[in-house]
Backbone as CSV, one residue per row, in Angstrom:
resi,resn,N_x,N_y,N_z,CA_x,CA_y,CA_z,C_x,C_y,C_z
1,UNK,27.383,14.429,-23.036,26.348,14.767,-22.059,25.389,15.794,-22.672
2,UNK,24.101,15.548,-22.471,23.074,16.446,-23.013,23.051,17.761,-22.234
3,UNK,22.790,18.888,-22.903,22.596,20.153,-22.182,21.386,20.037,-21.245
4,UNK,21.365,20.866,-20.244,20.294,20.855,-19.247,18.935,21.161,-19.874
5,UNK,17.902,20.575,-19.298,16.529,20.818,-19.736,15.905,21.841,-18.792
6,UNK,15.290,22.863,-19.368,14.563,23.869,-18.605,13.078,23.663,-18.857
7,UNK,12.283,23.663,-17.794,10.831,23.584,-17.920,10.291,24.951,-17.539
8,UNK,9.471,25.513,-18.438,8.961,26.876,-18.225,7.588,27.018,-18.856
9,UNK,6.850,28.073,-18.462,5.558,28.321,-19.113,5.744,28.605,-20.602
10,UNK,4.828,28.118,-21.397,4.854,28.365,-22.840,4.466,29.807,-23.131
11,UNK,5.038,30.331,-24.198,4.678,31.655,-24.706,4.218,31.470,-26.154
12,UNK,3.484,32.445,-26.706,2.972,32.275,-28.071,4.028,31.875,-29.102
13,UNK,5.241,32.323,-28.946,6.291,31.950,-29.906,6.580,30.447,-29.891
14,UNK,6.181,29.758,-28.827,6.392,28.312,-28.695,5.284,27.480,-29.349
15,UNK,4.150,28.098,-29.661,2.953,27.331,-30.029,3.147,26.442,-31.256
16,UNK,3.847,26.921,-32.268,4.048,26.104,-33.474,4.870,24.865,-33.141
17,UNK,5.916,25.017,-32.328,6.733,23.860,-31.934,5.926,22.890,-31.086
18,UNK,5.096,23.411,-30.194,4.258,22.545,-29.358,3.303,21.741,-30.236
19,UNK,2.678,22.403,-31.203,1.740,21.710,-32.101,2.458,20.613,-32.883
20,UNK,3.638,20.929,-33.407,4.397,19.939,-34.180,4.799,18.747,-33.315
21,UNK,5.330,19.022,-32.129,5.776,17.940,-31.246,4.592,17.086,-30.808
22,UNK,3.473,17.724,-30.479,2.284,16.975,-30.077,1.833,16.067,-31.212
23,UNK,1.729,16.624,-32.402,1.328,15.827,-33.569,2.300,14.669,-33.804
24,UNK,3.580,14.981,-33.848,4.583,13.962,-34.146,4.614,12.869,-33.080
25,UNK,4.502,13.259,-31.819,4.552,12.266,-30.738,3.341,11.341,-30.776
26,UNK,2.161,11.901,-30.979,0.949,11.074,-31.015,0.958,10.147,-32.238
27,UNK,1.400,10.652,-33.378,1.450,9.816,-34.585,2.533,8.747,-34.461
28,UNK,3.708,9.105,-33.953,4.803,8.143,-33.810,4.429,7.015,-32.853
29,UNK,3.623,7.348,-31.849,3.204,6.331,-30.872,2.059,5.472,-31.395
30,UNK,1.494,5.872,-32.535,0.409,5.089,-33.108,-0.948,5.355,-32.494
31,UNK,-1.072,6.465,-31.772,-2.352,6.786,-31.136,-3.418,7.117,-32.167
32,UNK,-2.978,7.726,-33.282,-3.881,8.088,-34.364,-3.186,7.791,-35.677
33,UNK,-3.960,7.520,-36.706,-3.385,7.198,-38.012,-3.065,8.449,-38.825
34,UNK,-3.748,9.546,-38.518,-3.566,10.763,-39.302,-3.723,11.997,-38.412
35,UNK,-3.044,13.058,-38.801,-3.160,14.328,-38.081,-4.499,15.004,-38.343
36,UNK,-5.297,14.450,-39.270,-6.600,15.028,-39.593,-7.712,14.552,-38.670
37,UNK,-7.423,13.617,-37.761,-8.431,13.160,-36.808,-8.913,14.371,-36.000
38,UNK,-10.218,14.461,-35.699,-10.733,15.633,-34.976,-10.006,15.916,-33.655
39,UNK,-9.673,14.896,-32.881,-8.957,15.131,-31.622,-7.546,15.657,-31.904
40,UNK,-6.905,15.117,-32.928,-5.571,15.601,-33.286,-5.622,17.074,-33.681
41,UNK,-6.638,17.459,-34.432,-6.777,18.873,-34.801,-6.962,19.731,-33.548
42,UNK,-7.763,19.235,-32.605,-8.019,19.981,-31.370,-6.730,20.189,-30.576
43,UNK,-5.937,19.133,-30.393,-4.744,19.276,-29.548,-3.620,20.046,-30.239
44,UNK,-3.699,20.177,-31.563,-2.710,20.984,-32.276,-3.064,22.474,-32.261
45,UNK,-4.265,22.813,-31.807,-4.680,24.212,-31.682,-4.178,24.725,-30.333
46,UNK,-2.904,24.995,-30.271,-2.248,25.338,-29.013,-2.709,26.691,-28.493
47,UNK,-2.994,27.639,-29.365,-3.434,28.964,-28.917,-4.732,28.857,-28.130
48,UNK,-5.686,28.072,-28.634,-6.951,27.892,-27.907,-6.710,27.159,-26.597
49,UNK,-5.876,26.132,-26.630,-5.573,25.384,-25.398,-4.949,26.319,-24.367
50,UNK,-4.048,27.189,-24.801,-3.370,28.102,-23.885,-4.325,29.123,-23.264
51,UNK,-5.421,29.433,-23.952,-6.419,30.341,-23.384,-7.182,29.680,-22.241
52,UNK,-7.218,28.353,-22.216,-8.075,27.617,-21.282,-7.312,26.771,-20.283
53,UNK,-6.003,26.707,-20.420,-5.197,25.863,-19.539,-3.775,26.417,-19.480
54,UNK,-2.997,25.868,-18.572,-1.591,26.220,-18.453,-0.783,25.228,-19.273
55,UNK,0.091,25.737,-20.124,0.962,24.875,-20.918,2.404,25.201,-20.561
56,UNK,3.170,24.158,-20.333,4.603,24.299,-20.096,5.358,23.642,-21.231
57,UNK,6.592,24.074,-21.413,7.478,23.437,-22.380,8.748,22.978,-21.679
58,UNK,9.354,21.960,-22.283,10.709,21.540,-21.919,11.599,22.056,-23.032
59,UNK,12.675,22.730,-22.643,13.565,23.359,-23.612,14.995,22.910,-23.326
60,UNK,15.705,22.562,-24.395,17.116,22.179,-24.270,17.902,22.983,-25.299
61,UNK,18.888,23.719,-24.825,19.754,24.512,-25.708,18.943,25.381,-26.663
62,UNK,17.874,25.999,-26.143,17.069,26.922,-26.934,16.041,26.278,-27.842
63,UNK,15.925,24.949,-27.800,14.970,24.233,-28.649,13.885,23.592,-27.790
64,UNK,12.631,23.788,-28.192,11.520,23.152,-27.489,11.566,21.657,-27.826
65,UNK,11.607,20.823,-26.783,11.676,19.371,-26.991,10.470,18.639,-26.410
66,UNK,9.592,19.357,-25.696,8.408,18.715,-25.126,7.456,19.737,-24.583
67,UNK,6.250,19.256,-24.251,5.265,20.129,-23.620,4.286,19.304,-22.807
68,UNK,3.557,20.007,-21.957,2.550,19.380,-21.098,1.497,20.428,-20.762
69,UNK,0.271,19.962,-20.566,-0.848,20.838,-20.206,-1.278,20.533,-18.777
70,UNK,-1.466,21.575,-17.972,-1.860,21.444,-16.564,-3.262,21.995,-16.373
71,UNK,-4.016,21.368,-15.468,-5.371,21.850,-15.191,-5.765,21.498,-13.764
72,UNK,-6.619,22.325,-13.212,-7.212,22.077,-11.896,-8.675,21.694,-12.082
73,UNK,-9.238,21.074,-11.066,-10.645,20.647,-11.117,-11.529,21.808,-11.554
74,UNK,-12.439,21.521,-12.474,-13.380,22.520,-12.942,-12.905,23.309,-14.144
75,UNK,-11.622,23.220,-14.460,-11.118,23.926,-15.632,-11.402,23.127,-16.898
76,UNK,-11.406,23.817,-18.025,-11.782,23.230,-19.314,-10.995,21.956,-19.639
77,UNK,-9.713,21.920,-19.350,-8.897,20.776,-19.730,-8.745,19.736,-18.624
78,UNK,-9.489,19.875,-17.542,-9.451,18.872,-16.477,-10.466,17.774,-16.781
79,UNK,-9.973,16.572,-17.011,-10.857,15.427,-17.246,-11.170,14.683,-15.962
80,UNK,-10.178,14.569,-15.071,-10.326,13.694,-13.906,-9.978,14.346,-12.579
81,UNK,-9.438,15.567,-12.600,-8.932,16.188,-11.374,-10.015,16.308,-10.315
82,UNK,-9.679,15.834,-9.119,-10.518,16.069,-7.951,-10.142,17.441,-7.393
83,UNK,-10.931,17.933,-6.429,-10.704,19.280,-5.909,-9.302,19.490,-5.345
84,UNK,-8.663,18.419,-4.867,-7.339,18.561,-4.255,-6.208,18.071,-5.168
85,UNK,-6.484,17.994,-6.485,-5.494,17.469,-7.413,-5.140,18.468,-8.517
86,UNK,-3.886,18.414,-8.928,-3.427,19.050,-10.145,-3.371,17.937,-11.185
87,UNK,-4.001,18.142,-12.316,-3.992,17.144,-13.384,-3.053,17.598,-14.486
88,UNK,-2.326,16.641,-15.054,-1.601,16.983,-16.268,-2.015,16.064,-17.394
89,UNK,-1.965,16.649,-18.596,-2.406,15.970,-19.815,-1.444,16.287,-20.948
90,UNK,-1.529,15.477,-21.981,-0.789,15.727,-23.223,0.692,15.966,-22.977
91,UNK,1.298,15.182,-22.099,2.734,15.266,-21.923,3.374,14.598,-23.136
92,UNK,4.104,15.374,-23.907,4.720,14.866,-25.137,6.179,15.309,-25.214
93,UNK,6.976,14.429,-25.812,8.374,14.732,-26.084,8.599,14.470,-27.569
94,UNK,9.354,15.348,-28.199,9.677,15.188,-29.616,10.239,13.776,-29.829
95,UNK,9.658,13.009,-30.757,10.148,11.641,-30.980,11.651,11.570,-31.273
96,UNK,12.221,12.634,-31.819,13.655,12.631,-32.136,14.533,12.632,-30.890
97,UNK,13.970,13.026,-29.747,14.783,13.107,-28.518,14.127,12.386,-27.340
98,UNK,13.193,11.500,-27.616,12.572,10.763,-26.517,13.624,9.938,-25.780
99,UNK,13.366,9.729,-24.513,14.264,8.997,-23.611,15.565,9.755,-23.339
100,UNK,15.482,11.086,-23.408,16.678,11.899,-23.131,16.499,12.744,-21.866
101,UNK,15.411,12.486,-21.120,15.216,13.185,-19.854,14.177,14.290,-19.871
102,UNK,13.642,14.643,-21.025,12.675,15.747,-21.082,11.374,15.388,-20.365
103,UNK,10.870,14.178,-20.575,9.640,13.760,-19.908,9.815,13.754,-18.402
104,UNK,10.920,13.200,-17.950,11.207,13.166,-16.509,11.316,14.573,-15.941
105,UNK,11.994,15.463,-16.648,12.129,16.845,-16.174,10.761,17.512,-16.026
106,UNK,9.870,17.276,-16.989,8.536,17.879,-16.892,7.753,17.293,-15.728
107,UNK,7.787,15.979,-15.544,7.047,15.359,-14.437,7.585,15.871,-13.100
108,UNK,8.895,15.944,-12.954,9.472,16.453,-11.707,9.071,17.904,-11.460
109,UNK,9.024,18.726,-12.504,8.602,20.131,-12.357,7.131,20.207,-11.956
110,UNK,6.303,19.338,-12.526,4.875,19.314,-12.176,4.704,18.955,-10.705
111,UNK,5.426,17.956,-10.248,5.327,17.530,-8.842,5.753,18.675,-7.924
112,UNK,6.868,19.323,-8.230,7.333,20.449,-7.411,6.301,21.576,-7.410
113,UNK,5.722,21.865,-8.562,4.695,22.905,-8.658,3.479,22.540,-7.806
114,UNK,3.031,21.307,-7.900,1.859,20.872,-7.125,2.107,21.043,-5.631
115,UNK,3.308,20.747,-5.187,3.647,20.894,-3.757,3.571,22.346,-3.314
116,UNK,3.704,23.293,-4.247,3.682,24.715,-3.908,2.271,25.308,-3.907
117,UNK,1.282,24.551,-4.374,-0.079,25.072,-4.512,-0.908,24.795,-3.266
118,UNK,-1.539,25.845,-2.744,-2.427,25.678,-1.596,-3.594,24.776,-1.968
119,UNK,-3.901,23.835,-1.103,-5.063,22.970,-1.291,-4.833,21.800,-2.226
120,UNK,-3.683,21.729,-2.845,-3.392,20.607,-3.751,-2.604,19.559,-2.972
121,UNK,-3.141,18.352,-2.960,-2.534,17.266,-2.211,-1.986,16.158,-3.105
122,UNK,-2.326,16.213,-4.404,-1.899,15.135,-5.297,-1.831,15.620,-6.738
123,UNK,-1.140,14.836,-7.551,-1.098,15.034,-8.993,-1.753,13.805,-9.605
124,UNK,-2.623,14.028,-10.590,-3.308,12.916,-11.261,-3.138,13.053,-12.765
125,UNK,-3.232,11.927,-13.446,-3.119,11.920,-14.892,-3.863,10.734,-15.454
126,UNK,-4.201,10.851,-16.721,-4.806,9.767,-17.489,-3.833,9.383,-18.590
127,UNK,-3.718,8.094,-18.849,-2.854,7.621,-19.919,-3.504,6.427,-20.607
128,UNK,-3.081,6.162,-21.803,-3.614,5.031,-22.546,-3.155,3.704,-21.961
129,UNK,-3.973,2.694,-22.113,-3.690,1.381,-21.546,-2.462,0.713,-22.117
130,UNK,-2.076,1.047,-23.342,-0.938,0.389,-23.979,0.313,1.267,-24.015
131,UNK,0.288,2.381,-23.372,1.387,3.339,-23.433,2.440,2.987,-22.377
132,UNK,3.090,1.855,-22.558,3.982,1.292,-21.553,5.148,2.205,-21.185
133,UNK,5.728,2.911,-22.141,6.857,3.780,-21.794,6.396,4.900,-20.855
134,UNK,5.192,5.418,-21.098,4.643,6.444,-20.198,4.381,5.849,-18.819
135,UNK,3.819,4.647,-18.769,3.556,3.995,-17.475,4.854,3.869,-16.679
136,UNK,5.935,3.497,-17.371,7.221,3.352,-16.699,7.708,4.661,-16.109
137,UNK,7.567,5.744,-16.856,7.964,7.061,-16.352,7.150,7.416,-15.114
138,UNK,5.849,7.194,-15.166,5.005,7.566,-14.040,5.319,6.722,-12.809
139,UNK,5.530,5.426,-12.997,5.896,4.578,-11.850,7.248,5.007,-11.278
140,UNK,8.196,5.315,-12.152,9.538,5.729,-11.722,9.478,6.980,-10.845
141,UNK,8.527,7.854,-11.112,8.411,9.105,-10.356,7.429,8.998,-9.197
142,UNK,6.977,7.781,-8.888,6.179,7.561,-7.683,4.681,7.477,-7.870
143,UNK,4.192,7.627,-9.081,2.749,7.535,-9.316,2.271,6.106,-9.117
144,UNK,1.047,5.966,-8.659,0.407,4.666,-8.463,-0.891,4.633,-9.245
145,UNK,-1.212,3.463,-9.761,-2.481,3.278,-10.472,-3.648,3.471,-9.519
146,UNK,-4.719,4.056,-10.050,-5.976,4.213,-9.327,-7.061,3.608,-10.227
147,UNK,-7.117,2.274,-10.312,-7.983,1.623,-11.303,-9.467,1.930,-11.141
148,UNK,-9.889,2.244,-9.932,-11.314,2.564,-9.743,-11.707,3.869,-10.425
149,UNK,-10.730,4.663,-10.851,-11.004,5.924,-11.553,-10.797,5.825,-13.062
150,UNK,-10.411,4.650,-13.579,-10.254,4.478,-15.025,-11.561,4.838,-15.714
151,UNK,-11.466,5.259,-16.970,-12.654,5.669,-17.710,-12.459,5.412,-19.192
152,UNK,-13.544,5.512,-19.928,-13.515,5.269,-21.365,-13.672,6.583,-22.123
153,UNK,-12.951,6.695,-23.224,-13.143,7.835,-24.112,-14.603,7.789,-24.559
154,UNK,-15.343,8.877,-24.360,-16.767,8.857,-24.715,-16.998,8.381,-26.155
155,UNK,-17.950,7.482,-26.295,-18.328,6.986,-27.608,-17.376,5.950,-28.187
156,UNK,-16.455,5.454,-27.358,-15.489,4.451,-27.842,-15.363,3.321,-26.826
157,UNK,-14.563,2.328,-27.187,-14.228,1.273,-26.226,-12.777,1.417,-25.767
158,UNK,-12.224,2.641,-25.871,-10.850,2.917,-25.475,-10.816,3.252,-23.987
159,UNK,-10.192,2.360,-23.222,-10.084,2.554,-21.775,-8.839,3.363,-21.451
160,UNK,-9.006,4.366,-20.619,-7.906,5.200,-20.161,-7.617,4.885,-18.693
161,UNK,-6.351,4.851,-18.352,-5.913,4.499,-17.008,-5.556,5.753,-16.222
162,UNK,-5.889,5.743,-14.936,-5.608,6.886,-14.074,-4.467,6.528,-13.121
163,UNK,-3.531,7.468,-12.994,-2.427,7.374,-12.039,-2.512,8.586,-11.117
164,UNK,-2.009,8.430,-9.889,-2.036,9.523,-8.908,-0.783,9.441,-8.044
165,UNK,-0.298,10.618,-7.658,0.825,10.722,-6.734,0.443,11.711,-5.648
166,UNK,0.464,11.256,-4.395,0.229,12.169,-3.283,1.477,13.028,-3.095
167,UNK,1.275,14.340,-3.008,2.398,15.261,-2.824,2.365,15.938,-1.452
168,UNK,1.259,15.805,-0.777,1.080,16.334,0.579,0.390,15.254,1.386
169,UNK,0.671,15.169,2.672,-0.048,14.194,3.481,-1.526,14.544,3.557
170,UNK,-2.398,13.539,3.708,-3.828,13.829,3.816,-4.110,14.710,5.025
171,UNK,-5.087,15.586,4.882,-5.490,16.444,6.000,-6.178,15.589,7.060
172,UNK,-5.797,15.796,8.292,-6.445,15.110,9.401,-7.261,16.155,10.141
173,UNK,-8.544,15.931,10.171,-9.430,16.865,10.865,-9.311,16.664,12.370
174,UNK,-9.221,17.759,13.132,-9.151,17.617,14.596,-10.431,16.985,15.126
175,UNK,-10.260,16.185,16.162,-11.440,15.519,16.751,-11.945,16.246,17.955
């Protein structure tokens, strides 16, 4: 049995592990051919990302095994968040331990966190069209596709898919 996974806010001592896991996960999945791609360089700059967004890590037995970036509408790392949504991005798990529960633990922690935030009614995310294992995780945790919100990476023909999970019932205005 695997030791328990803890999800917690990242601290500077975690940044090197986050950068390595992000790089390794994106390369292992075939998203990029090299770590020298400009976007890959950007997402490996964890210190800058941490200045502009909230980063969490998944930790098992003292080892960082995954990370995720959270953002609210209007923040630097929010691509799709509406005013009532918490968005998460760059959810990655070390390829050496994928499918061991770290991704699920992070998604469940994000959902619980969103439920605790005033004014947040849903969690939204963007994922690649061919990232089937990620799609399965999101469906398993209750997310639904929102195809009318799909978008393309600027300057490319790469379509990104949007998923959303309502965490609070919609507000009903009194009549």
